[in-house]
C-alpha positions as a Markdown table, in Angstrom:
| # | Residue | x | y | z |
|---|---|---|---|---|
| 1 | Unk | 12.0 | 18.7 | 20.7 |
| 2 | Unk | 10.9 | 18.6 | 17.1 |
| 3 | Unk | 7.2 | 18.2 | 16.2 |
| 4 | Unk | 6.3 | 14.9 | 14.5 |
| 5 | Unk | 3.5 | 13.5 | 12.3 |
| 6 | Unk | 1.1 | 10.9 | 13.7 |
| 7 | Unk | -2.5 | 9.9 | 13.5 |
| 8 | Unk | -5.3 | 11.6 | 15.4 |
| 9 | Unk | -7.3 | 8.5 | 16.4 |
| 10 | Unk | -7.9 | 4.9 | 15.6 |
| 11 | Unk | -9.6 | 4.0 | 12.4 |
| 12 | Unk | -10.3 | 1.1 | 10.0 |
| 13 | Unk | -10.6 | 1.2 | 6.2 |
| 14 | Unk | -12.1 | -1.8 | 4.3 |
| 15 | Unk | -12.1 | -2.9 | 0.6 |
| 16 | Unk | -12.1 | -6.0 | -1.6 |
| 17 | Unk | -9.7 | -7.1 | -4.3 |
| 18 | Unk | -10.7 | -10.0 | -6.4 |
| 19 | Unk | -12.7 | -11.6 | -3.6 |
| 20 | Unk | -10.2 | -11.0 | -0.8 |
| 21 | Unk | -11.3 | -8.7 | 1.9 |
| 22 | Unk | -8.8 | -6.3 | 3.4 |
| 23 | Unk | -9.1 | -4.2 | 6.6 |
| 24 | Unk | -6.5 | -1.6 | 7.4 |
| 25 | Unk | -6.5 | -0.9 | 11.1 |
| 26 | Unk | -4.4 | 2.1 | 12.3 |
| 27 | Unk | -3.9 | 3.6 | 15.8 |
| 28 | Unk | -1.6 | 6.1 | 17.5 |
| 29 | Unk | 0.7 | 4.6 | 20.1 |
| 30 | Unk | 3.5 | 6.0 | 22.4 |
| 31 | Unk | 5.7 | 3.0 | 22.8 |
| 32 | Unk | 6.5 | -0.6 | 21.6 |
| 33 | Unk | 4.4 | -2.3 | 24.3 |
| 34 | Unk | 1.3 | -0.3 | 23.2 |
| 35 | Unk | 1.9 | -1.2 | 19.6 |
| 36 | Unk | 2.2 | -4.8 | 20.5 |
| 37 | Unk | -1.0 | -4.7 | 22.5 |
| 38 | Unk | -2.8 | -3.2 | 19.6 |
| 39 | Unk | -1.5 | -5.9 | 17.3 |
| 40 | Unk | -2.5 | -8.6 | 19.7 |
| 41 | Unk | -6.0 | -7.1 | 20.1 |
| 42 | Unk | -6.5 | -7.1 | 16.4 |
| 43 | Unk | -5.3 | -10.7 | 16.1 |
| 44 | Unk | -7.7 | -11.7 | 18.8 |
| 45 | Unk | -10.7 | -9.9 | 17.3 |
| 46 | Unk | -10.0 | -11.2 | 13.8 |
| 47 | Unk | -8.6 | -14.6 | 14.7 |
| 48 | Unk | -10.6 | -16.2 | 11.9 |
| 49 | Unk | -8.7 | -14.1 | 9.3 |
| 50 | Unk | -6.2 | -15.6 | 6.8 |
| 51 | Unk | -3.6 | -13.1 | 7.8 |
| 52 | Unk | -3.1 | -10.2 | 10.2 |
| 53 | Unk | -0.1 | -8.2 | 9.0 |
| 54 | Unk | 1.5 | -5.7 | 11.4 |
| 55 | Unk | 3.8 | -2.8 | 10.9 |
| 56 | Unk | 4.7 | 0.0 | 13.3 |
| 57 | Unk | 7.1 | 3.0 | 13.8 |
| 58 | Unk | 7.4 | 3.9 | 17.5 |
| 59 | Unk | 10.0 | 5.1 | 20.0 |
| 60 | Unk | 12.5 | 2.3 | 20.6 |
| 61 | Unk | 12.3 | 0.2 | 23.7 |
| 62 | Unk | 11.8 | -3.4 | 24.9 |
| 63 | Unk | 10.0 | -5.4 | 22.3 |
| 64 | Unk | 8.8 | -9.0 | 22.0 |
| 65 | Unk | 8.9 | -9.3 | 18.2 |
| 66 | Unk | 12.7 | -8.6 | 17.8 |
| 67 | Unk | 13.5 | -11.7 | 15.6 |
| 68 | Unk | 11.5 | -10.2 | 12.7 |
| 69 | Unk | 12.4 | -6.6 | 13.4 |
| 70 | Unk | 13.4 | -4.7 | 10.3 |
| 71 | Unk | 15.6 | -2.2 | 12.1 |
| 72 | Unk | 15.7 | 1.1 | 13.9 |
| 73 | Unk | 16.1 | 4.6 | 12.6 |
| 74 | Unk | 17.5 | 7.6 | 14.3 |
| 75 | Unk | 15.4 | 10.7 | 14.4 |
| 76 | Unk | 16.4 | 14.0 | 12.9 |
| 77 | Unk | 16.7 | 17.2 | 14.8 |
| 78 | Unk | 18.5 | 17.8 | 18.1 |
| 79 | Unk | 20.2 | 15.2 | 20.3 |
| 80 | Unk | 17.1 | 14.6 | 22.4 |
| 81 | Unk | 15.2 | 13.2 | 19.4 |
| 82 | Unk | 14.1 | 9.7 | 20.1 |
| 83 | Unk | 15.2 | 6.6 | 18.2 |
| 84 | Unk | 12.4 | 4.9 | 16.2 |
| 85 | Unk | 11.8 | 1.2 | 16.2 |
| 86 | Unk | 10.5 | 0.0 | 12.8 |
| 87 | Unk | 8.8 | -3.4 | 12.7 |
| 88 | Unk | 6.9 | -5.4 | 10.1 |
| 89 | Unk | 5.9 | -9.0 | 9.5 |
| 90 | Unk | 4.4 | -10.8 | 6.5 |
| 91 | Unk | 2.4 | -13.1 | 8.8 |
| 92 | Unk | 2.5 | -16.0 | 6.3 |
| 93 | Unk | 2.2 | -14.1 | 3.1 |
| 94 | Unk | 5.0 | -14.4 | 0.5 |
| 95 | Unk | 8.2 | -12.8 | 1.7 |
| 96 | Unk | 8.2 | -9.0 | 1.1 |
| 97 | Unk | 4.6 | -8.9 | -0.2 |
| 98 | Unk | 2.9 | -7.6 | 2.9 |
| 99 | Unk | 4.8 | -6.3 | 5.9 |
| 100 | Unk | 7.4 | -4.3 | 4.1 |
| 101 | Unk | 4.9 | -2.6 | 1.8 |
| 102 | Unk | 2.8 | -1.7 | 4.9 |
| 103 | Unk | 5.8 | -0.3 | 6.7 |
| 104 | Unk | 6.9 | 1.6 | 3.5 |
| 105 | Unk | 3.6 | 3.6 | 3.6 |
| 106 | Unk | 4.3 | 4.7 | 7.2 |
| 107 | Unk | 7.8 | 5.7 | 6.2 |
| 108 | Unk | 6.7 | 7.5 | 3.0 |
| 109 | Unk | 4.0 | 9.4 | 4.9 |
| 110 | Unk | 6.6 | 10.3 | 7.5 |
| 111 | Unk | 4.4 | 9.2 | 10.4 |
| 112 | Unk | 5.6 | 7.8 | 13.7 |
| 113 | Unk | 4.1 | 6.6 | 17.0 |
| 114 | Unk | 1.7 | 4.7 | 14.7 |
| 115 | Unk | 0.8 | 1.0 | 14.4 |
| 116 | Unk | -1.0 | -0.6 | 11.5 |
| 117 | Unk | -2.4 | -4.1 | 11.1 |
| 118 | Unk | -3.9 | -5.2 | 7.8 |
| 119 | Unk | -6.4 | -8.1 | 8.1 |
| 120 | Unk | -6.9 | -10.2 | 5.1 |
| 121 | Unk | -9.7 | -12.7 | 4.4 |
| 122 | Unk | -8.6 | -14.8 | 1.4 |
| 123 | Unk | -11.2 | -14.8 | -1.4 |
| 124 | Unk | -10.1 | -17.8 | -3.4 |
| 125 | Unk | -8.0 | -16.0 | -6.0 |
| 126 | Unk | -4.2 | -15.6 | -5.7 |
| 127 | Unk | -3.1 | -12.0 | -6.1 |
| 128 | Unk | 0.6 | -12.5 | -6.7 |
| 129 | Unk | 3.4 | -10.7 | -4.9 |
| 130 | Unk | 2.7 | -7.5 | -6.8 |
| 131 | Unk | -1.0 | -7.6 | -6.2 |
| 132 | Unk | -0.5 | -8.3 | -2.5 |
| 133 | Unk | 2.0 | -5.5 | -2.1 |
| 134 | Unk | -0.5 | -3.0 | -3.7 |
| 135 | Unk | -3.4 | -4.2 | -1.6 |
| 136 | Unk | -1.4 | -4.1 | 1.7 |
| 137 | Unk | -0.1 | -0.6 | 0.8 |
| 138 | Unk | -3.6 | 0.6 | 0.0 |
| 139 | Unk | -5.0 | -0.7 | 3.2 |
| 140 | Unk | -2.5 | 1.3 | 5.3 |
| 141 | Unk | -2.9 | 4.4 | 3.1 |
| 142 | Unk | -6.7 | 4.3 | 3.5 |
| 143 | Unk | -6.4 | 3.5 | 7.2 |
| 144 | Unk | -4.1 | 6.6 | 7.7 |
| 145 | Unk | -6.5 | 8.7 | 5.7 |
| 146 | Unk | -9.5 | 7.6 | 7.8 |
| 147 | Unk | -7.6 | 8.2 | 11.0 |
| 148 | Unk | -6.3 | 11.6 | 10.0 |
| 149 | Unk | -2.6 | 12.6 | 9.9 |
| 150 | Unk | -1.8 | 15.4 | 12.3 |
| 151 | Unk | 1.3 | 17.2 | 13.6 |
| 152 | Unk | 2.1 | 16.7 | 17.3 |
| 153 | Unk | 4.8 | 17.8 | 19.7 |
| 154 | Unk | 6.4 | 15.2 | 22.0 |
| 155 | Unk | 4.4 | 14.6 | 25.2 |
| 156 | Unk | 5.2 | 12.9 | 28.5 |
| 157 | Unk | 3.0 | 11.5 | 31.2 |
| 158 | Unk | 3.2 | 11.9 | 35.0 |
| 159 | Unk | 0.9 | 11.4 | 37.9 |
| 160 | Unk | 0.0 | 13.8 | 40.7 |
| 161 | Unk | -1.3 | 12.3 | 44.0 |
| 162 | Unk | -3.0 | 14.7 | 46.4 |
| 163 | Unk | -5.1 | 14.7 | 49.5 |
| 164 | Unk | -8.7 | 15.8 | 49.0 |
| 165 | Unk | -8.0 | 19.2 | 50.6 |
| 166 | Unk | -5.5 | 19.9 | 47.8 |
| 167 | Unk | -7.3 | 18.2 | 45.0 |
| 168 | Unk | -9.2 | 21.3 | 43.9 |
| 169 | Unk | -6.0 | 23.3 | 43.8 |
| 170 | Unk | -4.3 | 20.7 | 41.7 |
| 171 | Unk | -7.2 | 20.4 | 39.3 |
| 172 | Unk | -7.3 | 24.2 | 38.9 |
| 173 | Unk | -3.6 | 24.3 | 38.0 |
| 174 | Unk | -3.8 | 21.4 | 35.6 |
| 175 | Unk | -6.9 | 22.9 | 33.9 |
| 176 | Unk | -5.3 | 26.3 | 33.6 |
| 177 | Unk | -2.4 | 24.7 | 31.8 |
| 178 | Unk | -4.7 | 23.3 | 29.2 |
| 179 | Unk | -3.3 | 19.8 | 29.2 |
| 180 | Unk | -5.0 | 16.4 | 29.1 |
| 181 | Unk | -5.7 | 14.7 | 32.4 |
| 182 | Unk | -7.8 | 12.1 | 34.1 |
| 183 | Unk | -8.7 | 12.1 | 37.8 |
| 184 | Unk | -9.1 | 9.0 | 40.0 |
| 185 | Unk | -10.9 | 9.7 | 43.3 |
| 186 | Unk | -9.9 | 6.9 | 45.7 |
| 187 | Unk | -8.4 | 7.2 | 49.2 |
| 188 | Unk | -6.5 | 10.1 | 47.7 |
| 189 | Unk | -6.9 | 11.8 | 44.4 |
| 190 | Unk | -4.6 | 10.9 | 41.5 |
| 191 | Unk | -4.3 | 12.9 | 38.4 |
| 192 | Unk | -2.8 | 11.3 | 35.3 |
| 193 | Unk | -1.4 | 14.1 | 33.2 |
| 194 | Unk | -0.3 | 14.2 | 29.6 |
| 195 | Unk | 1.7 | 17.3 | 28.9 |
| 196 | Unk | 4.1 | 18.6 | 26.1 |
| 197 | Unk | 7.7 | 17.7 | 27.2 |
| 198 | Unk | 8.8 | 21.4 | 27.0 |
| 199 | Unk | 6.1 | 22.3 | 29.5 |
| 200 | Unk | 6.3 | 19.4 | 31.9 |
| 201 | Unk | 9.0 | 20.7 | 34.4 |
| 202 | Unk | 7.2 | 24.1 | 34.7 |
| 203 | Unk | 3.9 | 22.4 | 35.4 |
| 204 | Unk | 5.4 | 20.1 | 38.1 |
| 205 | Unk | 7.0 | 23.2 | 39.7 |
| 206 | Unk | 3.6 | 25.0 | 39.6 |
| 207 | Unk | 1.9 | 22.1 | 41.3 |
| 208 | Unk | 4.4 | 21.8 | 44.1 |
| 209 | Unk | 4.4 | 25.6 | 44.6 |
| 210 | Unk | 0.6 | 25.8 | 44.7 |
| 211 | Unk | 0.3 | 23.1 | 47.3 |
| 212 | Unk | 3.4 | 24.0 | 49.3 |
| 213 | Unk | 5.0 | 20.7 | 48.3 |
| 214 | Unk | 2.2 | 18.5 | 49.7 |
| 215 | Unk | 1.6 | 16.6 | 46.4 |
| 216 | Unk | 3.4 | 13.6 | 45.2 |
| 217 | Unk | 4.5 | 14.0 | 41.6 |
| 218 | Unk | 5.8 | 10.9 | 39.8 |
């Protein structure tokens, strides 16, 4: 699958325009539910703000904000390329002055699996549609710059559950693969693995082979 551009981490950029305070929050996300969760978290944290304007580009799937959805775009590359869900809302700002400019920045920067929320605290001076569009665009641009745009390859996640006797072997195989993982030591040991899609089947086979099929891979 083709590499894609996204952000390395969460970040927030802040500035003022004629008394209005803008905060551009940006985060990497893998799917629509994660994007929605980030939007809701920002809305809860900044519930005293005048507006919290969301925009995201993520792999398509179930979504709760479909009435305001701005549409989906097919990816480029081979047939396995995912469809993208593109969403934006003006959250009470004049139509077209906030959400669309925010989403345009994500499109122009060619980033995906990214969610942005621009928080605005009204400063007493109307900025006009053009002024608002420039401010919301700037907030997303500066948020992306703060987060750092990177090139990634598609990943998938799976879990590996093993008895304690096999947990050392599983950990060794996962570490030797150089992939991200977390281990949860309960009644059994569960490894949550994040691996490039092209390497996932091989890693699953190696885990089953190394433990003679005793692990549960999901």
